[in-house]
N, C-alpha and C positions, 0 to 999 in steps of 0.2 A: 413569645419568641420575638426578638428584635428584628428590625428590617435588615440589618447587616447580617445577622445569623441566618435569616431566611434566604437572603441572596447567596450566601456562601453554601448553604445546603443545596440550593437549586444549581449552582455552578458545579458542585461535586456530582450531582445526579447527571448533569449534562456531560461532564467529562467521562463518567461511567458509560453513558450511552455512546459517546464518541468512540471509546475504546472497543466496545462490543461491535459497533458497525465497522470500524477499521479492521478488526480481526476477521470478521465475516467476509469483508471485501477481499482481503489478502487470501483467505482460504479459497475463494471462488475465482481468483485471478483478475479481479476487477480493480479499478483505480480507487484506492482507499480514500484519497482526498475528495474525489468526486462523489463517492458514495456518502461520505460524511456530510458534504454540502447538501446533497439531495435529501437524504433520509433524516438528518437532524435539522435541516433548514437553516444552515449557516452560510455566510459569505465565505469565499475562499480564504481570506485573511483570518477570519475568526476560526474556521475549521483547522487551519494550520496551527493557530495558537492553542486551540483545545487539544489537538493531537500532542503538541509539545507538553502541555500540562498533564496529559495522561501519562506520558513517558516519565515526567518528573515525579509524579505521584506513585509510580510503580505499576500502573495498570497496563502499560505497554512497555516491553523491553526497550532499552536505549537503541538497539539495532533492529528495530522492527520495520525497517523499510520493506516494501513488498517483496515477498519471497518469489512470487510469480508475477511477471508483468503480463498484461493481456496479449502482447505481441509474442512473448515466449510461449504462452499457452497455445496461441494460434499456430505457431510453428510446430510445436510438439504434436498437436492434433493432426496437422498436415502430414507429418512424418510417422504418425501412429506410434509415438514413443511417450513414455511417462514424462510429464513436465518436470518433475523432480530430478529425474536422471538427466534431462537436457540441461536444466539449471546447474546441476553439479558439474557437468562436463564443461559448460561455458565458464564457470568459476575456476575450474582446475586448469583448463587449457588456454583460456583467453583472459584470465584475470578479471572476469566478470564483464568485460567489454568486448562485445562481438559485433562489430560493424561490418555489414556485408555490402560490398560494392558490386554494381552490375558487371556482368561478364563483358569483357571487351572482345570485339571480333578478332579472330585469329586468322582471318582471310587476307593475309598480306604476303 
């Protein structure tokens, strides 16, 4: 096997590992990029490039942004609701963007 072929095989294996770690992180509500960086041992820039390559090779869907952010999961747990139901409600009623402002005092 040539050096180029060996390097391509290693890159494909790494992309497969990145896809698995990414999907596991999403399922747990963790940061996929951070998990890929830590568990595969890549810099942030390389992790992002490998995630992109995994999408391009079909190992991750094009729209595989995190289904659950860690903040969404924390809020869902605090409210004792299913994170999936909370996510769906945020997408339906707030277009996916739910920014919460601190309550202002009504004592005027």
